[in-house]
Phi, psi and omega in degrees: 000116183214351184279153177299324179297315180298319181295321180294322179295319183291325185270343182071027182274141180229160180260139176272177182299329180274005180082003181267140185292146171236119186274157172259115185247115180052039177087353181250142178288132176251111189293161174295168183307136177271173181262008182288150174106136180280098177240119177273163184304319181065203186225147179286342181227145359283159177292158180096200177252128181229115176285135180198170173268119186270197179305143178064022177074015180275129179272146178182195182232132174269133179243135180215129183225123172282122178215083193308307186257012184290153178264336179195154178226132175248134170272129184244119181256138183239134176272183184300331183269002179091358179296140186250138175237125184254130179233123180287139172262108186262348180276131181228117179229117178051047179067015176253123176269130187212161177185152179252126182248108178299144175086345177286120190245168174307142183099345178296130177269142185203168173198186182230152165239129187241126181262148177171191182287147171249104181209078185302334181294337175253007179088002179276120184226040179288141181206100184291351175286349183257123176281129188248139177284133176299122179302333180262011180299132184270348175210154181230136179245129178103173180216172178276166182306150185264352181242020184123144179290127180292156182298337183296341183273002179260139178287337180252166178282104190295324184259031178298136185304321179269091190297331184291345176237016185301322183286357181262356181256119189283136177268128187260007181280147183283128181267352188306318180294349190246359185235152177294163178242153169288159178233130175292130181234133174248126186210119178237031180296128180257002177058025183297333183266007183255142175236110179291138179296325180051046181293127177302151182303316186294338182263003189276143169231115186266141180233106182279127181217161177253126185306313182287311185294328181288326188255349191298325185244014183287119184292339180273356180260130177308142187302323182289349180256351183292138181085014189228168173300321179295328177293320177292332179279352183292146179306327182292325178287316183292328179299319178300318181293319181288322178293324177292324175103009181291155182253347184207141171257134174254106187277126169304160195311132176240002167296149177305127181228168182239158180265139178291145181301319184293335176282314181302321182288346175257016180060034176244173179218157174285104183280317184293322177095014180279053182211057191294149173221349178221104190277358178245352189254127172297139182303122190293329182292347179264012184259131176272343188268354184119172187241009181270037181109341183294339183296335179295311179296323179295319178298316180296323178294325176298312182299314179302315181296321177293316178299320181298334178269004178083021183248128178278159180241118177246134181257133171278116187241149187238080179262004182278332180207173177233177181286000183277355176053209184267207186295339178263008180272172183288165174249106188242331184199268189298326181301324181266350178275309172193090184306312182290333181279335185259330187247149171285127178248155177282177176303322170276098191297351177289335182259159181256143170285128187236097176262005186245346184078009183242009173104330180215168176218126177296142182270081189292343177292333181290133183304319183289330176287317175301322178293319177305312183293310183290327174298319178296312180299315180296322180302312183293333177281305189281326186247345177246353168086007186284164189249356180172181186216146167247121187266113177296134180043058186295337179297329179294329178285335181271005179279135176276263175279307178224316185279153174291131187224114182285002171249021183296160179303322182297311182292324180294317181294319178300317183297330181256356181290123185294340177269309189286330181288353181261356182255171180288130181234117183239126179258133158276100199278048176201162166219187186264003181275171176302131180073018188279346182276113189231032179299126180090358188260348184288150187285171173306158191089334184262142163252165185223142164298126186255091182286343173290327171297312180307308185295320184293315181294317177299316182293323181296314185283347170259009174059052183236008178279133179293331176203183188253010180302309183301317181296320177301314177300314184292319181295330187258018173107003177058051179297332178296336179263325195240355182278063177208156172062023180085004179290158185238172180303330181286002170290344178265111170273107184274133176211151174255326176228160173217179180303328183269103181128191180292152164289171180297317180296321180290335179298329180256009182237346183224141172256348178228150177288151178226078187256025184303325181298343180282347175076022180241024177065026180062021177275339182278166180083159184284147173264353182258080185263341183048047181250168177213130190269002176066018173120351178207145182272114177087196182295147184211155176267358180288107184296331178297315181291320179296320178294319180294321178297316179298324177294320178297324176297319178295323177297314183295316181291320179296315178301312180303314187277351174261351184281147175285135186130193180252115181283144173233125175258157173252136184307128177096342178296332182286352178225024170075040176295142175236148171249020176059034178085006177278119180255015178210057189280033183295341184246014185253084177271071186197193185299339176300321185259330184292145178294129178267101183285346175295343179297330182294345178274352181267125187308317182295319180282328174296322178296324179293319177298316180298319176296318180298315178301318182293321180292319177298317178296322176298319180295316179294330181283334192241106179297342176294339178267357179221058185296146178263355178221157181291151172294146176262335183074007181255156178285136180245010181211168186293334183280359176084008180289127181255164182287339180212132176217152184239141185228146170275173178297341178283353180087008181256153179291144185293138174263174176304318179295324179298326181292331183265003181259150174297140181206138176260354186230136182216129177253130181237118179258126179244117181271128177267003185285320189235064178276123182301146178098173179229161179281186186297335180263006176087007179276152178300148178265119177236150183208176172291163173253152185225151168239119177255126177250116180250117184234113181259004182291160181275352177234157179299160178225141175271117184248125179274123183284128182300138178269197179305145008276002188288319181191163169254324180216157179232145176239132180288132177250315179222137177224101189285355176287344181264133176296311177257136184269359185303327184272346186286310184299143175099341177293130185242152176224147175279149174302141183091349181290148176265109184256131176276114179264117182302162178303143176047073185215144166253129176242115177255124183238136175264138176290117183274146180283000000 
């Protein structure tokens, strides 16, 4: 089916006397935009809805919408009872439809209906029967259906008998009763009372958390605030973060998002939030104060509270795709505003280019799409107070026409933007398209999630590395990936776990994923977990296995926090949170995903929390553990002492052959004598020196402590073979001593004076 005549018959579209389409909605003719309503010309910029005092002192709201190929745009205002009033926007400036409506005040709910051609074969999918969310809406009121998306929210006839052409037949039913509305927000906050922590990258410790999941079960947070921005701002939540010592929270998506139909029909929801539909609006369901615009102020109060505690706020943002999915997805916003203008389409324009695995990809090369993204980023920095961003599937944003291009418009604009180039920028450096894996390739200013670090550390502690070369690079800052173009060791965001995959406890408790609760036959989620269950699959009463698992958790956390680069923890890993083997809990908005605060009452998990806090404090005290420049491996003094040295269990420096041989034991010497750079007063930076012995073997090993010039004596700082660390610090050994390192243990020793 491809002819215009066939398409016209299928959609029931007719022409009015003025040539503008009038749709048939549920059998009744729906006329083209009327001229009713007092709409003044207004201004094309800024985009979105802005409350202001207009000409002659009249207060109202200016509305502006970019809709490149549209034939007409209606502004739709909704009262408290849901009654709709439609006002045509007749002013058109540079493809922006705009108008000023006197009397429209903050709290007003609104949306748009956009008229134009329906011709999916050329990518044109305008449908005025569908109420569309303003891409620049600063707040959203309402949610989508809880038992599945109704057919009215689709631009095409979803249940068309001939399924192979279903997306080409326009649905004429009104979607307004079934979709959320934008909310006019007035905000003139100048943030004069806020002080950003501005923590240097090298000093940062990131804590990835979910606003709802972190606070939902916290006993110290009032019940009515749990699961909300206000709950995260509560002193009980902030106390945990400050006692732990993290410097930044990385929030899983808080942009307004929608739930996928297939989840709703299984009584599940999109918990993680990687399904954005409103890039300026805080997700309304996380607000304790209401959704008629109050969520904006609540989010800001949360940011202020975290800043006051010295904690930065980084947002995980999803600008690579939207909740509208592919040609069979719903019509919620951009698809109905200008489908061809916002999304990458295939040569067959009916289909979408999908570099994200989510059905669509935003066409970031287009100037108006690039403006949408950068306007959104600047808004969250300047008006919402956030300190940085982690970009989901950032390689998709770096694609020019098709290939990933590190000189792409998106990266170029970020590099020169006076606001954005000053905040923390973290790339998830891959997407699902051809050539999408780009770890180590992003330009200066950017840091990256380093999955090669994750894989190497997991493999080392399950004794699966063929040799120790990879582990050496990852422990020392990944210079093989980042030592170019002026990049520094903190370009590597080191992590062992993230929201996507096993928790740390599950990593040592399961060898297979257990995602049955997701309702997809356990087919979803990665099969490459690099995990080891320590002798039993899942929970067990065998205390020997349980003790070994706790030791492995201590090893993994100690390795992470001693490595050069920026460590990232996942909320709850510091106290043994489990997802019961689910490695893809994106749809589990329940106890599977929520942090279990009762774990802190159990001695073994409390000890893990205390060790994590102690390691972070050790990192903060010692600049040798958070270097701002890569190691040189060269001697900087007459005695031959180098800034970094590697040792075998025999106490000898590793040779080229040692690096290529299988090994379960690795000694890493970090010299604090010659740390590059100077402090704030220009003085040289000096610190203690440390020897870290990492032993992943199943039997103890006798390790000979290196003698002069490396040290005369050593003092134990951390011994992960011990459940409680109280007895470990202070034990001393002479250089040259043969120390028995228990199986699966990290021994951190300070060079004693």
